[in-house]
Structures are given as C-alpha cells and as structure tokens.
C-alpha positions as CSV (number, residue, x, y, z in Angstrom):
1,M,17.9,-49.1,-11.1
2,V,18.7,-46.6,-8.4
3,Y,15.1,-45.6,-8.0
4,R,14.1,-49.3,-7.6
5,A,16.7,-49.9,-5.0
6,W,15.6,-46.9,-2.9
7,K,12.0,-47.8,-3.3
8,K,12.8,-51.3,-2.1
9,Y,14.3,-50.1,1.1
10,L,12.3,-46.9,1.9
11,G,9.0,-47.6,0.3
12,W,8.9,-44.2,-1.2
13,S,5.7,-43.4,-3.0
14,K,5.5,-41.9,-6.5
15,E,4.3,-38.6,-5.1
16,L,7.4,-38.3,-2.8
17,I,9.8,-39.1,-5.5
18,F,8.3,-37.4,-8.5
19,N,6.5,-34.3,-7.0
20,R,9.4,-33.2,-4.8
21,L,12.7,-34.5,-6.2
22,S,11.7,-34.5,-9.9
23,F,10.0,-31.1,-9.6
24,G,13.1,-29.6,-8.0
25,L,15.3,-31.0,-10.8
26,L,12.8,-29.7,-13.4
27,L,13.1,-26.2,-11.9
28,L,16.9,-26.3,-11.8
29,T,17.0,-27.5,-15.5
30,A,14.6,-24.7,-16.5
31,S,16.7,-22.1,-14.7
32,L,19.8,-23.3,-16.5
33,I,18.1,-23.1,-19.9
34,I,16.6,-19.7,-19.2
35,G,20.0,-18.3,-18.2
36,Q,21.8,-19.8,-21.2
37,I,19.3,-18.4,-23.7
38,G,19.0,-15.0,-21.9
39,Y,22.7,-14.2,-21.8
40,T,23.2,-15.5,-25.3
41,L,20.4,-13.3,-26.8
42,I,20.7,-10.2,-24.7
43,E,24.5,-9.9,-24.2
44,E,25.5,-11.9,-27.3
45,Y,27.8,-14.1,-25.2
46,S,29.3,-17.3,-26.6
47,T,27.9,-20.6,-25.4
48,I,30.7,-21.0,-22.8
49,D,30.5,-17.4,-21.5
50,A,26.7,-17.7,-21.3
51,F,26.9,-20.9,-19.3
52,Y,29.5,-19.4,-17.0
53,M,27.3,-16.4,-16.3
54,T,24.3,-18.7,-15.7
55,V,26.2,-20.8,-13.2
56,I,27.7,-18.0,-11.1
57,T,24.3,-16.2,-11.0
58,L,22.4,-19.3,-10.2
59,S,24.8,-20.3,-7.4
60,T,25.1,-16.7,-6.1
61,V,28.9,-17.1,-5.7
62,G,29.6,-13.6,-7.0
63,F,32.6,-14.3,-9.3
64,T,33.7,-11.7,-11.9
65,E,31.4,-11.1,-14.8
66,V,32.6,-11.9,-18.3
67,R,32.2,-8.2,-19.1
68,E,30.1,-5.3,-17.9
69,L,26.4,-5.9,-18.5
70,S,24.2,-3.7,-20.5
71,D,21.0,-2.2,-19.1
72,A,18.9,-5.0,-20.6
73,G,21.4,-7.5,-19.2
74,R,21.2,-6.0,-15.7
75,I,17.3,-6.1,-15.8
76,F,17.4,-9.7,-17.0
77,T,19.9,-10.7,-14.3
78,S,17.8,-9.0,-11.5
79,F,14.7,-11.0,-12.4
80,Y,16.8,-14.1,-12.9
81,I,18.2,-13.8,-9.4
82,I,14.7,-13.4,-8.0
83,F,13.6,-16.5,-9.9
84,N,16.5,-18.5,-8.5
85,L,15.8,-17.3,-5.0
86,G,12.4,-18.9,-5.4
87,I,14.0,-22.2,-6.3
88,F,16.4,-21.9,-3.3
89,A,13.4,-21.3,-1.0
90,Y,11.6,-24.3,-2.4
91,A,14.7,-26.5,-1.8
92,V,15.1,-25.2,1.8
93,G,11.3,-25.8,2.5
94,T,11.4,-29.3,1.2
95,I,14.5,-30.3,3.3
96,T,13.0,-28.6,6.4
97,S,9.7,-30.6,6.0
98,Y,11.7,-33.8,6.2
99,F,12.8,-33.0,9.7
100,V,10.0,-30.8,11.0
101,E,7.1,-33.1,9.8
102,G,9.0,-36.3,10.7
103,E,9.4,-37.5,7.2
104,F,13.1,-38.1,7.5
105,A,12.5,-40.3,10.6
106,E,9.8,-42.2,8.7
107,L,12.1,-42.8,5.8
108,Y,14.9,-43.9,8.1
109,R,12.5,-46.3,9.8
110,R,11.5,-47.8,6.5
111,Y,15.1,-48.2,5.6
112,T,15.9,-50.1,8.8
113,I,12.9,-52.3,8.2
114,G,14.1,-53.0,4.7
115,R,17.5,-54.1,6.1
116,K,15.8,-56.4,8.6
117,V,13.7,-58.0,5.8
118,E,16.9,-58.7,3.8
119,R,18.2,-60.8,6.8
120,L,15.1,-62.9,7.2
121,Q,15.1,-66.7,6.4
122,D,12.2,-69.2,6.4
123,H,9.7,-66.4,7.1
124,V,6.1,-66.0,6.0
125,I,4.9,-63.4,3.6
126,V,1.4,-62.0,4.1
127,C,-0.1,-60.2,1.2
128,G,-2.7,-57.7,2.2
129,L,-3.7,-56.2,5.6
130,G,-7.4,-56.4,5.3
131,R,-9.6,-58.3,7.8
132,N,-8.1,-61.7,7.0
133,G,-4.6,-60.5,6.6
134,S,-4.5,-58.6,9.9
135,R,-5.8,-61.6,11.8
136,T,-3.2,-63.8,10.1
137,C,-0.5,-61.4,11.2
138,E,-1.8,-61.4,14.8
139,E,-1.7,-65.2,14.9
140,L,1.9,-65.2,13.5
141,Q,3.0,-62.6,15.9
142,N,1.5,-64.4,18.9
143,S,3.3,-67.6,17.7
144,Q,6.5,-65.6,17.4
145,H,6.9,-66.7,13.8
146,P,8.8,-64.2,11.6
147,F,6.7,-62.6,8.9
148,V,6.7,-59.8,6.4
149,V,3.6,-57.8,5.3
150,I,3.1,-56.6,1.8
151,E,0.5,-53.8,1.5
152,L,-0.2,-51.3,-1.2
153,K,-1.6,-48.5,1.0
154,P,0.9,-47.0,3.5
155,E,-1.8,-45.6,5.7
156,I,-3.2,-49.1,6.4
157,V,0.3,-50.3,7.4
158,E,0.8,-47.4,9.7
159,Q,-2.4,-48.2,11.6
160,Y,-1.3,-51.8,12.2
161,A,2.5,-51.5,12.5
162,V,2.7,-49.6,15.7
163,T,6.0,-51.2,16.7
164,D,9.3,-51.8,15.0
165,E,8.8,-55.5,15.3
166,I,6.5,-55.5,12.3
167,Q,8.4,-55.8,9.0
168,Y,6.6,-54.6,5.9
169,V,7.0,-53.7,2.3
170,I,4.9,-51.0,0.6
171,G,3.9,-52.0,-2.9
172,D,1.9,-54.1,-5.2
173,A,2.2,-57.8,-4.3
174,T,1.4,-58.9,-7.8
175,T,4.8,-57.6,-9.1
176,D,8.0,-59.6,-9.1
177,E,10.0,-56.6,-7.6
178,V,7.8,-56.3,-4.5
179,L,7.8,-60.0,-3.8
180,Q,11.6,-60.2,-4.1
181,A,11.9,-57.2,-1.8
182,A,9.9,-59.2,0.7
183,G,12.3,-62.1,0.3
184,V,10.1,-64.6,-1.5
185,E,13.2,-66.6,-2.6
186,R,14.1,-67.2,1.1
187,A,10.5,-67.5,2.5
188,E,9.0,-70.6,4.0
189,A,5.4,-69.7,3.0
190,I,3.3,-67.0,1.5
191,I,-0.3,-66.2,2.5
192,T,-2.2,-64.1,0.0
193,T,-5.4,-62.5,1.3
194,L,-6.3,-59.9,-1.3
195,P,-10.0,-59.4,-2.0
196,R,-9.7,-60.0,-5.8
197,D,-9.3,-63.6,-6.8
198,A,-7.4,-62.6,-9.9
199,D,-4.7,-60.9,-7.9
200,N,-4.4,-64.0,-5.6
201,V,-4.0,-66.2,-8.7
202,F,-1.3,-63.9,-10.1
203,I,0.6,-63.8,-6.8
204,T,0.4,-67.6,-6.6
205,L,1.8,-68.0,-10.1
206,T,4.6,-65.5,-9.5
207,A,5.6,-66.9,-6.1
208,R,5.7,-70.4,-7.4
209,E,8.0,-69.3,-10.3
210,L,10.3,-67.4,-8.0
211,N,10.5,-70.1,-5.3
212,P,9.3,-73.6,-6.4
213,N,9.5,-74.9,-2.8
214,I,7.5,-72.2,-1.1
215,K,4.2,-73.1,0.6
216,I,1.3,-71.1,-0.8
217,I,-1.9,-70.5,1.0
218,A,-4.4,-68.4,-0.9
219,R,-7.8,-66.8,-0.2
220,A,-10.7,-67.4,-2.6
221,T,-14.0,-65.7,-2.8
222,D,-15.5,-67.5,-5.7
223,E,-15.7,-71.3,-5.9
224,R,-14.5,-71.2,-9.5
225,A,-11.3,-69.5,-8.4
226,E,-10.5,-72.4,-6.0
227,K,-9.6,-74.7,-8.9
228,K,-7.6,-72.0,-10.7
229,L,-5.6,-71.3,-7.5
230,H,-4.8,-75.0,-7.2
231,R,-3.7,-75.1,-10.8
232,A,-1.6,-72.0,-10.4
233,G,0.3,-73.8,-7.6
234,A,-1.5,-73.0,-4.3
235,D,-1.0,-75.7,-1.6
236,Q,-4.1,-74.7,0.3
237,V,-7.1,-72.5,-0.7
238,V,-9.3,-71.0,2.0
239,M,-12.7,-69.5,1.5
240,P,-13.5,-67.4,4.5
241,D,-17.1,-66.7,3.6
242,A,-17.9,-70.5,3.2
243,I,-16.1,-71.3,6.5
244,G,-18.0,-68.5,8.3
245,G,-21.3,-69.8,7.0
246,V,-20.7,-73.4,8.1
247,H,-19.4,-72.2,11.5
248,M,-22.6,-70.2,12.1
249,A,-24.8,-73.1,11.1
250,R,-23.0,-75.5,13.4
251,L,-23.5,-73.1,16.3
252,I,-27.1,-74.3,16.0
253,T,-26.6,-77.9,15.0
254,Q,-23.4,-78.8,16.9
255,P,-22.9,-76.1,19.6
256,S,-20.7,-78.3,21.8
257,V,-18.4,-79.2,18.9
258,I,-18.0,-75.5,18.0
259,E,-17.3,-74.6,21.6
260,F,-14.6,-77.2,21.8
261,L,-13.1,-75.9,18.5
262,N,-13.1,-72.4,19.9
263,I,-11.2,-73.6,22.9
264,L,-8.7,-75.3,20.5
265,S,-8.4,-72.1,18.4
266,G,-7.6,-70.0,21.5
267,T,-10.9,-68.1,21.5
268,G,-12.6,-69.9,24.4
269,S,-12.5,-69.1,28.1
270,N,-10.1,-72.0,28.9
271,S,-8.2,-71.9,25.7
272,L,-6.0,-74.8,24.6
273,K,-3.4,-74.8,21.9
274,L,-2.3,-77.2,19.2
275,E,1.3,-77.6,18.2
276,D,3.1,-79.8,15.8
277,I,6.4,-81.3,16.9
278,M,8.8,-82.6,14.3
279,Y,11.0,-85.6,14.8
280,D,14.2,-83.5,14.6
281,E,13.1,-81.2,17.4
282,L,13.3,-84.0,20.0
283,Q,16.4,-84.7,22.0
284,K,18.2,-87.8,20.7
285,L,17.3,-89.5,23.9
286,Y,13.6,-89.4,23.0
287,Q,13.9,-90.2,19.3
288,N,12.6,-93.5,17.9
289,K,10.5,-94.1,21.0
290,T,6.9,-95.3,21.2
291,L,4.3,-93.0,22.8
292,R,4.1,-95.4,25.7
293,E,7.9,-95.0,26.3
294,L,7.7,-91.2,25.9
295,N,4.8,-91.0,28.5
296,I,4.2,-87.4,27.4
297,R,0.9,-86.9,29.4
298,Q,2.5,-88.0,32.6
299,H,5.5,-85.7,32.3
300,T,3.9,-82.6,30.8
301,G,0.1,-82.8,30.9
302,A,-0.1,-82.5,27.1
303,T,-1.9,-85.0,24.9
304,V,-0.9,-86.5,21.6
305,I,-3.9,-86.4,19.3
306,G,-2.4,-87.2,15.9
307,F,0.6,-88.2,13.9
308,R,1.6,-87.1,10.4
309,H,3.8,-89.7,9.0
310,Q,6.6,-89.3,6.5
311,S,4.3,-90.6,3.8
312,K,1.9,-87.7,4.7
313,R,-0.6,-90.1,6.0
314,F,-2.4,-89.0,9.2
315,T,-3.1,-91.2,12.2
316,F,-5.6,-89.8,14.7
317,N,-5.8,-90.8,18.3
318,P,-2.6,-92.9,18.0
319,H,-2.1,-95.9,20.2
320,G,0.7,-96.3,22.7
321,D,2.8,-98.7,20.5
322,L,3.1,-96.2,17.7
323,K,6.8,-95.2,17.3
324,F,7.9,-91.7,16.5
325,E,10.3,-92.1,13.6
326,V,12.3,-90.0,11.2
327,G,10.1,-87.7,9.1
328,D,7.1,-87.9,11.4
329,T,5.3,-85.0,13.0
330,M,3.5,-85.2,16.3
331,I,0.4,-83.1,17.0
332,I,-0.1,-82.3,20.6
333,V,-2.8,-80.3,22.5
334,G,-2.6,-78.6,25.9
335,T,-2.5,-75.3,27.7
336,E,0.4,-73.0,27.2
337,Q,1.9,-74.3,30.4
338,N,1.6,-77.9,29.2
339,L,3.2,-77.1,25.8
340,Q,6.1,-75.2,27.6
341,A,6.6,-78.2,29.9
342,F,6.8,-80.4,26.8
343,R,9.4,-78.1,25.2
344,D,11.5,-78.0,28.3
345,Y,11.4,-81.8,28.9
346,Y,11.6,-83.3,25.4
347,T,13.1,-80.7,22.9
C-alpha cells in the first residue's frame, strides 16, 4: 500500500525502487545474518549477545564488547567491519546521486505534479503521448483546457513536458490504479490514443466502469475494433488513418473545401476558430433571446453556424427567429478577436 501511494505521487520506476532501496535493505539484512551467525559459532555467544555484538559492530558506535574476543573473533570482526564499510559507502553514494544527478529534484517535481492532479476537476485524461496524443495535448493546451497525460515511458514525457504546466502520470493506462491516479472519477473526458486497439478497448471498459458519466474518445486502427470500442462504452471512435486518406483524396477532388476546413481548424493562413457556447454561459440579459435579438454579428463579428438543441438535434445555418433556450448549445465561428469580443459582450 505504501509503495502504491509513493508510486502514484512520484512515478518511481521499478528500477529506482527495487534496485536501490530493496538492494540496500537486502545488504543490511545479509549483514545482520552474517554477524549473528559468526558471533554465535566463533565466540559461542548467546542469541542476545550475538545480536548485540552484531548491532554495535554494524553501527560502529563502539560500545563495550560482551567479553574479550578470541583471535578468530577479532579476524572475523575485522572483515565484518570492512564489509559494513562497503554497505555504508553504497548508502552514501546512493543518497549523493539523488542530489548531484538531480534525481531528488525530479522526484520532488513529480510529487508536486501528483498533488496538482489530485486537485483537478472536470479535466481531460490523454492516454499515450505518441503522434496523435501529443497533437491532442497541444490543442488542449492552446485551448487552456486542463488535462493529464498518462504515459508508460518516462523519457517520452520528459521530451514533451518541458514546463511545470503539464500534469502527467507515469504508468500503464490499462490499469485501474493509474487511471485513478489521473483522477478518472473526477474527469470530464478521456482520450485514448494508444497504438494497440486491444489496449484502447480495455481502457474504455475500465474508464466506463470507474466513471459512468465520463466522455470517452478512442482511437482505432482496425475497422473491426470500431464496433468493439462502441460496445465497450466509447462515445466517439476516431480512425486517424482513414481520416488522413480521405483528406488527401479531397485535396484533389475538393481543394477549396479542404482549404476552408484548414482555416477552421487553425492551420490556414487566416485561421478561424470554432467555439461552442452553452446557454448557461450567457448573461441572463441575453438568455431566451432569438438570434435576431442577440445580433451577434453586428456586436462581435462572429457568426452563428449551428445549434445543438437539448434534444441533441442539430440545426445548421439557423434562421434569425430561432430562440436560444435552456439546454441549447450555440456554435459560432470567427477569429480569436471575434470570439474574445463575444465573450466580453455576452458571457
């Protein structure tokens, strides 16, 4: 339980925990056993006396011996002290490496990140920092939407997380423990971008069980996996390879449409942005008003291109008499300046 708690906050690897801490404890235990057996056999000490001699020799405190040692006992004690000096040197070297090599600072940084993750609410969990995962994180960061990254390989995280603003958890996203460390119970959504479809299916099943209300967006490579992901509980399934192929084909068949879509996605020269505005975000003064009464284009330069009604039905290119009511979501398009003007005026 203690190991899991520290791993949750610090992201320690098995090598760091086992090879250093466990190996040190193993050496200490071996030293105690050697001393106990040696003093019992050579000096014929009782169990308590042998343990006492072992402890004072191991700790080098120099307390009084139980009785004067024989020649064999002195030789054993001499080699025993040299052996313990090696253990002491190993311990000092390990502690020094934490400070000299920056490992202590890294562990403390991971600890602070773990504390920040614990305080997050309604955030997004991104599983995997591959090509799709890293682009997902960039978009979330640009939109200033809180998110947590789960990545199995620490070196990949270190290449991406160059600032303390990136929260991450090192571990296997298919396990309950790691998802809980990322706050899956409090998260708004989870995006799983792992290369193996089986892993994405497993994460979908686990996340849906831990948080029935979470929105799940999953990557799929195989068309057969798409149905499995939906059955597992995914709200949306994205197939990057299929989307990329269609996109390349339409660069030939519908180049103007693709150019316009690039502008909307923020990759064009005069990039526009789409934003959804929920009914509750508007000031009360502008709630339950028609589009004509709101006159959004006149005040901000932004354009309303769609409505998502409470019934989840979409209305594209809505007319001026359409009223913005409880549960509705308005989709607007414009430059960043237009969208900021909308926020300042209406929200």
